[in-house]
C-alpha positions in Angstrom: -43.5 23.9 15.8 -40.2 25.9 15.9 -40.1 28.7 18.1 -39.3 31.4 15.3 -42.6 30.0 13.4 -44.8 30.5 16.5 -44.5 34.3 16.2 -44.7 34.6 12.5 -48.0 36.0 11.1 -50.5 33.6 10.2 -51.6 33.5 6.4 -55.1 31.7 5.1 -53.8 29.4 2.3 -57.1 27.4 1.0 -55.8 23.5 0.2 -57.2 20.8 -1.6 -57.3 17.3 -0.4 -59.2 14.0 -0.8 -62.1 13.5 1.8 -60.1 10.4 3.4 -57.3 12.4 4.0 -59.3 15.5 5.1 -61.2 12.5 7.5 -57.5 11.3 8.3 -56.7 14.9 9.6 -59.8 15.4 11.4 -59.4 12.0 13.5 -55.6 13.3 14.4 -56.7 16.7 15.4 -59.4 15.5 17.6 -57.2 12.6 19.3 -54.4 15.4 19.9 -57.1 18.0 20.9 -55.7 20.6 18.4 -56.8 22.4 15.4 -56.7 20.9 11.8 -54.4 23.6 10.7 -52.0 22.7 13.7 -52.0 19.4 12.4 -51.1 20.6 8.7 -48.4 22.7 10.2 -46.9 19.7 12.3 -46.9 17.8 9.4 -45.3 20.4 7.2 -42.6 20.8 9.6 -41.7 17.3 10.0 -41.3 17.1 6.5 -37.8 17.4 5.0 -36.6 15.8 1.8 -33.4 15.5 2.5 -33.5 14.0 5.8 -36.2 11.8 4.4 -33.7 10.5 1.6 -31.1 10.2 4.3 -33.7 8.7 6.4 -34.4 5.8 4.0 -30.6 4.7 3.6 -30.2 4.7 7.2 -33.5 2.5 7.6 -32.7 0.2 4.9 -29.0 -0.4 6.4 -30.5 -0.9 9.9 -32.9 -3.4 8.3 -30.6 -5.1 6.7 -28.2 -5.7 9.7 -31.5 -6.7 11.7 -32.1 -9.4 9.2 -28.4 -10.7 9.1 -28.2 -10.6 13.0 -31.7 -12.2 13.5 -30.5 -15.1 11.0 -26.9 -15.3 13.0 -29.2 -15.8 16.4 -31.5 -18.4 14.7 -28.9 -20.2 13.6 -26.9 -20.2 17.2 -30.5 -21.2 18.8 -30.5 -24.0 16.4 -27.5 -25.3 17.6 -28.1 -24.7 21.3 -31.3 -26.7 20.7 -29.1 -29.9 18.9 -26.8 -29.3 22.0 -29.6 -29.8 24.2 -31.5 -32.3 22.9 -28.1 -34.5 22.4 -27.6 -33.8 26.5 -31.2 -34.6 27.2 -30.6 -38.0 25.5 -27.7 -38.7 27.2 -28.7 -38.1 30.3 -32.0 -40.2 29.6 -29.6 -43.3 28.6 
């Protein structure tokens, strides 16, 4: 939580969630040894729709780059493997 949010007055706000989501938040709270409300507050603080849109673009670009470079590495490895096979064949002859 941000420093200023820690010193704000807390207000009660009832929320509706499906049971599966409540179970998930309960499990997170238990594992982190914090309250249900703290998990919800941390989730709200982590959410920023503008950042999420930017993150999506960045992640897509990163994924595309990783796919391309992985394909290049695989191609190079196949070339090296062919050269090794040729070298082994030559040494065995």
